C-alpha positions as CSV (number, residue, x, y, z in Angstrom):
1,M,86.0,98.2,2.6
2,K,88.5,101.3,1.5
3,L,89.1,104.0,3.8
4,S,88.0,106.9,1.4
5,N,84.6,105.0,1.3
6,L,84.4,104.9,5.1
7,I,85.2,108.6,5.2
8,V,82.0,108.8,2.2
9,I,80.1,106.7,5.2
10,F,80.8,108.9,8.0
11,L,80.3,112.3,6.5
12,A,76.5,110.8,4.9
13,L,76.1,109.6,8.5
14,A,77.4,112.4,10.1
15,L,77.0,115.7,8.5
16,P,73.2,115.8,8.9
17,V,73.5,115.6,13.0
18,I,76.4,118.1,12.5
19,L,73.7,120.3,10.7
20,V,70.6,119.4,13.3
21,L,73.3,120.0,16.4
22,S,74.3,123.5,14.6
23,F,71.3,124.5,13.9
24,Y,69.8,123.8,17.5
25,V,72.4,125.3,18.9
26,S,72.3,128.7,17.3
27,L,68.2,128.8,18.0
28,Q,69.4,128.2,21.3
29,V,71.8,131.3,21.3
30,D,68.7,133.1,19.8
31,T,66.0,132.2,22.5
32,A,68.9,133.6,25.0
33,R,70.0,136.6,23.4
34,L,65.8,137.5,23.1
35,R,65.1,136.6,26.3
36,G,67.2,139.7,27.7
37,T,65.8,141.5,25.1
38,Y,62.2,140.7,26.1
39,D,63.6,141.0,30.2
40,S,64.7,144.5,28.9
41,Y,60.6,145.5,27.5
42,L,59.2,144.2,30.7
43,I,61.6,145.7,33.1
44,N,60.9,149.3,31.4
45,A,57.6,149.1,30.9
46,A,57.1,148.5,34.7
47,H,60.0,151.2,34.8
48,E,57.4,153.6,33.4
49,T,54.5,152.8,34.7
50,M,56.1,153.5,38.4
51,V,57.2,156.7,37.4
52,A,53.7,157.6,36.4
53,F,52.0,156.2,39.6
54,E,54.8,158.7,41.3
55,L,54.0,161.8,39.3
56,N,50.0,161.4,40.0
57,T,50.7,160.6,43.7
58,T,52.9,163.6,44.4
59,R,51.3,166.1,42.2
60,S,47.9,165.4,43.4
61,R,46.7,166.7,46.7
62,Y,44.1,163.7,47.5
63,S,46.3,160.8,46.3
64,S,45.5,159.6,49.9
65,I,41.9,160.0,49.0
66,A,40.4,156.1,48.1
67,D,39.0,157.7,44.8
68,S,41.7,160.1,44.0
69,K,43.8,156.7,44.6
70,I,42.4,154.4,42.6
71,R,42.2,156.7,39.8
72,D,46.2,157.6,39.9
73,L,47.2,153.7,40.1
74,E,44.8,153.4,36.7
75,A,46.6,156.4,35.0
76,A,49.9,154.6,35.9
77,K,48.6,150.9,35.0
78,N,47.2,152.4,31.4
79,V,51.3,153.2,31.0
80,F,52.2,149.8,31.4
81,P,50.4,148.3,27.9
82,S,51.3,150.7,25.8
83,T,55.0,151.2,26.5
84,L,55.1,147.1,26.9
85,A,53.4,147.1,23.2
86,T,55.6,149.8,21.8
87,S,58.6,148.1,22.9
88,F,57.4,145.2,20.8
89,G,56.9,147.3,18.1
90,Y,52.6,146.9,18.5
91,T,50.6,150.2,18.5
92,G,46.8,151.2,18.4
93,S,45.3,147.9,19.5
94,S,47.7,145.5,19.9
95,S,48.1,146.6,23.2
96,S,45.2,144.3,24.0
97,Y,47.2,141.7,22.4
98,M,50.0,142.2,24.8
99,M,48.3,142.3,27.9
100,S,47.0,138.4,27.0
101,Y,50.0,137.4,28.1
102,V,50.3,139.4,32.1
103,P,48.3,137.4,34.1
104,A,48.3,139.7,37.1
105,L,50.2,143.3,37.8
106,V,50.4,144.2,41.6
107,F,50.8,147.5,43.5
108,T,52.1,147.1,46.9
109,L,51.2,150.1,48.7
110,Y,52.0,151.0,52.9
111,D,49.2,148.3,54.4
112,G,48.0,146.7,51.6
113,Y,48.3,145.7,48.1
114,Y,45.8,146.4,44.2
115,M,45.9,143.9,42.2
116,Y,44.8,144.2,38.3
117,I,43.9,140.7,37.1
118,P,42.2,139.1,34.0
119,T,38.4,139.1,34.3
120,K,35.8,137.2,32.0
121,T,33.8,139.7,30.5
122,W,30.3,139.5,30.7
123,N,28.5,136.8,28.8
124,S,31.8,136.8,26.3
125,N,35.2,134.4,26.1
126,T,37.0,137.5,26.3
127,F,39.0,138.9,29.1
128,S,39.7,142.8,30.4
129,H,41.9,143.6,33.4
130,E,40.1,145.0,36.1
131,L,40.8,146.2,39.3
132,K,40.4,144.3,42.2
133,P,38.9,145.5,45.7
134,Y,42.2,147.3,47.9
135,V,43.4,143.7,49.8
136,Y,44.8,144.5,53.6
137,Y,47.8,142.8,54.8
138,S,45.5,141.5,57.4
139,K,45.7,138.1,59.7
140,E,42.8,136.8,62.1
141,Y,43.6,135.1,65.7
142,E,41.3,133.3,67.3
143,S,41.0,133.9,71.3
144,T,41.8,131.0,73.7
145,N,38.3,130.3,74.6
146,G,37.0,130.8,71.3
147,K,34.8,132.8,71.8
148,E,36.5,136.6,70.6
149,K,38.7,137.1,68.2
150,L,41.9,139.7,67.1
151,I,42.4,140.9,63.2
152,I,45.6,142.6,63.1
153,N,46.2,144.9,59.8
154,F,50.3,144.8,59.5
155,S,52.1,148.0,57.5
156,L,55.8,147.9,56.0
157,D,56.8,149.0,59.3
158,N,55.8,148.9,62.6
159,Y,52.4,150.5,62.5
160,V,49.7,148.6,62.8
161,A,46.2,148.7,63.4
162,V,44.3,146.4,65.8
163,Y,40.5,145.1,65.7
164,F,39.4,143.1,68.8
165,Y,36.2,141.7,68.9
166,E,34.7,140.7,71.9
167,D,31.9,138.4,70.5
168,K,31.9,136.8,67.1
169,T,29.2,138.3,66.2
170,N,31.1,140.9,64.9
171,K,28.8,143.7,67.2
172,T,31.0,144.8,69.8
173,Y,34.7,145.2,69.3
174,V,37.2,147.8,70.5
175,S,40.0,149.4,67.7
176,R,43.1,151.1,67.7
177,S,45.6,151.7,65.4
178,G,49.4,153.4,66.6
179,Y,53.1,152.4,66.3
180,L,54.8,149.6,67.8
181,E,57.8,150.0,70.0
182,I,59.9,148.4,72.5
183,I,59.6,150.0,76.4
184,P,62.1,150.2,78.4
185,G,62.2,147.5,81.5
186,R,62.0,150.2,84.3
187,E,59.2,153.2,84.6
188,S,61.9,155.7,85.6
189,D,64.0,154.8,82.9
190,K,61.0,155.4,80.7
191,N,60.1,158.7,82.5
192,T,63.9,160.2,81.8
193,F,64.0,159.2,78.8
194,L,61.1,161.2,78.0
195,A,62.6,164.6,79.5
196,N,65.5,164.5,78.4
197,L,64.4,164.7,74.6
198,D,65.4,167.8,73.3
199,N,62.9,167.0,70.5
200,E,59.5,167.3,71.0
201,T,58.5,165.5,67.9
202,A,60.4,162.2,69.4
203,R,59.1,162.5,72.7
204,K,55.8,162.9,71.3
205,Y,56.3,159.6,68.9
206,Y,57.5,157.4,71.9
207,R,54.8,158.3,74.2
208,E,52.9,157.3,72.0
209,A,54.1,154.7,71.2
210,W,54.8,153.0,74.5
211,N,51.4,153.9,75.2
212,F,50.0,151.9,72.3
213,T,52.3,149.3,72.6
214,E,51.3,148.5,75.9
215,W,47.8,148.2,75.2
216,F,48.4,145.9,72.4
217,N,50.0,143.9,75.0
218,N,47.5,143.7,77.3
219,I,45.1,142.6,74.4
220,V,47.2,140.0,73.2
221,K,48.4,138.5,76.1
222,S,44.9,138.3,78.0
223,N,43.1,136.9,75.1
224,M,45.3,135.0,72.8
225,P,47.1,131.2,73.2
226,S,50.3,130.9,74.1
227,E,51.7,130.0,70.6
228,T,50.2,134.2,69.5
229,I,51.3,135.5,72.0
230,E,54.9,134.3,71.2
231,L,54.5,135.5,68.0
232,L,52.5,139.0,68.4
233,A,53.4,140.3,72.0
234,V,56.1,142.9,72.2
235,E,58.8,142.0,74.9
236,D,58.2,144.8,77.7
237,T,62.2,144.5,78.0
238,I,64.5,145.6,75.3
239,T,65.7,142.4,73.6
240,H,67.2,141.3,70.4
241,H,64.3,138.6,70.5
242,N,61.1,140.9,69.4
243,S,61.3,144.2,68.5
244,A,58.9,145.7,67.0
245,L,61.2,147.9,64.9
246,P,61.9,146.5,61.1
247,G,64.9,144.8,60.1
248,A,65.6,143.7,63.4
249,E,65.3,139.8,64.2
250,S,62.0,139.1,65.7
251,R,59.5,137.3,65.9
252,F,57.2,140.0,65.6
253,N,58.8,140.7,62.5
254,D,58.8,137.2,61.4
255,E,55.0,137.2,61.6
256,R,54.2,140.4,60.1
257,T,56.9,139.4,57.1
258,A,54.8,135.9,56.6
259,V,51.4,137.9,56.9
260,I,52.6,140.2,53.7
261,K,54.1,137.5,51.5
262,N,50.7,135.4,52.5
263,T,48.2,137.7,51.2
264,I,49.9,138.5,47.8
265,T,50.9,134.8,46.9
266,S,47.7,133.5,47.9
267,N,46.0,135.7,46.5
268,L,48.1,135.9,43.1
269,I,47.9,131.8,42.9
270,Q,44.5,132.0,43.2
271,S,43.7,134.6,40.1
272,M,46.7,132.9,37.7
273,N,44.8,129.6,38.5
274,I,41.6,131.2,37.5
275,Y,42.9,132.3,34.4
276,S,44.9,129.4,33.2
277,K,41.6,126.8,33.4
278,N,39.4,129.7,31.6
279,T,42.0,129.9,28.7
280,A,44.2,126.8,28.6
281,S,47.1,128.0,29.1
282,N,49.4,127.9,32.0
283,F,50.3,131.2,33.8
284,Q,52.1,130.4,37.6
285,M,53.0,132.3,40.1
286,P,56.9,132.8,40.2
287,E,59.1,132.0,43.7
288,L,60.1,135.3,44.4
289,T,63.7,135.0,45.6
290,E,64.6,136.6,49.6
291,S,66.4,139.3,48.2
292,E,63.4,140.5,46.2
293,W,60.9,139.4,49.2
294,D,62.6,142.2,51.7
295,T,62.6,144.7,48.7
296,V,59.1,144.3,48.5
297,L,58.6,144.1,52.2
298,N,60.5,147.2,52.6
299,N,58.9,149.4,49.9
300,V,55.9,150.9,47.3
301,C,56.2,148.2,44.7
302,F,55.0,147.4,40.9
303,I,55.1,143.7,40.1
304,A,54.3,142.5,36.8
305,F,54.5,139.2,35.4
306,L,54.5,138.6,31.8
307,Q,54.3,134.8,30.8
308,G,53.2,132.5,27.6
309,L,55.0,134.6,24.8
310,P,56.2,132.9,22.2
311,L,60.3,133.1,22.4
312,G,62.0,131.0,20.0
313,T,62.3,127.3,21.0
314,T,60.1,127.7,24.1
315,L,57.5,130.3,25.8
316,Y,58.7,133.3,28.3
317,N,57.8,133.7,31.4
318,G,59.2,136.3,33.4
319,Y,58.2,138.8,35.9
320,T,60.1,142.2,37.4
321,I,59.7,144.5,40.4
322,A,59.6,148.6,40.5
323,V,60.4,150.4,43.5
324,S,59.4,153.2,44.2
325,S,61.5,155.8,46.1
326,E,59.2,158.9,45.6
327,N,55.3,158.9,46.2
328,K,53.2,159.8,49.5
329,E,52.2,156.4,50.4
330,I,54.9,155.8,52.7
331,V,56.8,158.0,54.9
332,T,59.9,155.2,55.4
333,A,62.0,155.2,59.0
334,D,65.3,156.5,56.7
335,D,62.9,159.2,56.1
336,L,62.3,160.4,60.5
337,V,65.2,162.6,61.6
338,F,66.1,163.5,65.2
339,I,68.1,165.9,67.1
340,G,69.3,164.3,70.6
341,S,70.8,165.7,73.0
342,D,74.5,165.3,72.2
343,G,73.1,167.9,69.2
344,A,73.5,165.7,66.6
345,Y,70.9,164.5,63.7
346,H,69.7,160.3,64.6
347,R,67.7,158.5,62.7
348,I,64.7,156.9,65.0
349,W,66.5,153.5,65.6
350,C,69.4,155.1,66.3
351,P,71.8,153.7,69.1
352,H,72.8,157.3,70.1
353,L,69.4,158.7,70.4
354,D,69.5,157.9,74.1
355,V,70.0,159.7,77.7
356,D,72.2,159.1,81.2
357,G,72.8,155.7,79.5
358,I,69.7,154.6,79.0
359,S,70.2,152.7,75.3
360,R,67.3,151.6,73.7
361,T,69.3,149.0,71.3
362,Q,71.1,147.5,74.6
């Protein structure tokens, strides 16, 4: 067979394959570009929502009251679909179309979170996003003898609310709340430390925190099994193993962060599964990275999910986290500044906020 004939046959066979591959590569490039555009739309909508939330809470005198907080959240949440729809070129009622691809919106606050999830409208097959009751970062622990129970509501820092039920009928219980703080090993050290602090606010903080921590430890150590004591009890000596301070290596902090993670993820997984079953879609809770969880565990955040949106040759599945730095929901440790005995300004956990060599971190 002549070479020219072979070339013609090769071109006849290879050219369609080359064209198909070229078209496929072009589609993939367009899809990747479009994915980046969708990401920017989602990030922008979440950012605008958080800005609205910050404006509502900082301007409202009653933002700490439940009804007012819900109104602030509702107003902020309404910004999300309108901004998202506008970015995609939709207007008016089309925002409800965009929300059909949103399996959940979450506002993580100081001691719990609100979720907006699609809820089936009564006597119809349509869905609308409804605000679910506030969920605390809470966990129940059973006593050694099985008769009592301990419920702890955690927060984004070392503040906890404690409910100790002396019997499971829930009729008799003791409740207290406060900041958990490391207690120096010797009583004389504690008294000297308090006496030499120049700032009365600092003295009040430590005094109340130490008293509360002592009560907390007594409840835990007197009623809980050993494995629970190891998780919760704040040691009565200064040690890096069980500090109540945020960011420190601590069994207590590990338990606190695990409770917050599990509380958020379990409800998200459940709500997404329910929405999927009712819509024949495949909404799933994505796996957040450690750095993303670190953001959620230390800040007031807005988490938005956008899934199942047609995207070239595939479907778009994305999420974003918008962080709030200006709100009245939380005063972080970074906002607390004390004047030490040296006349300098110190953060609450600064190792130099000490006297006579009694350091909080040694």
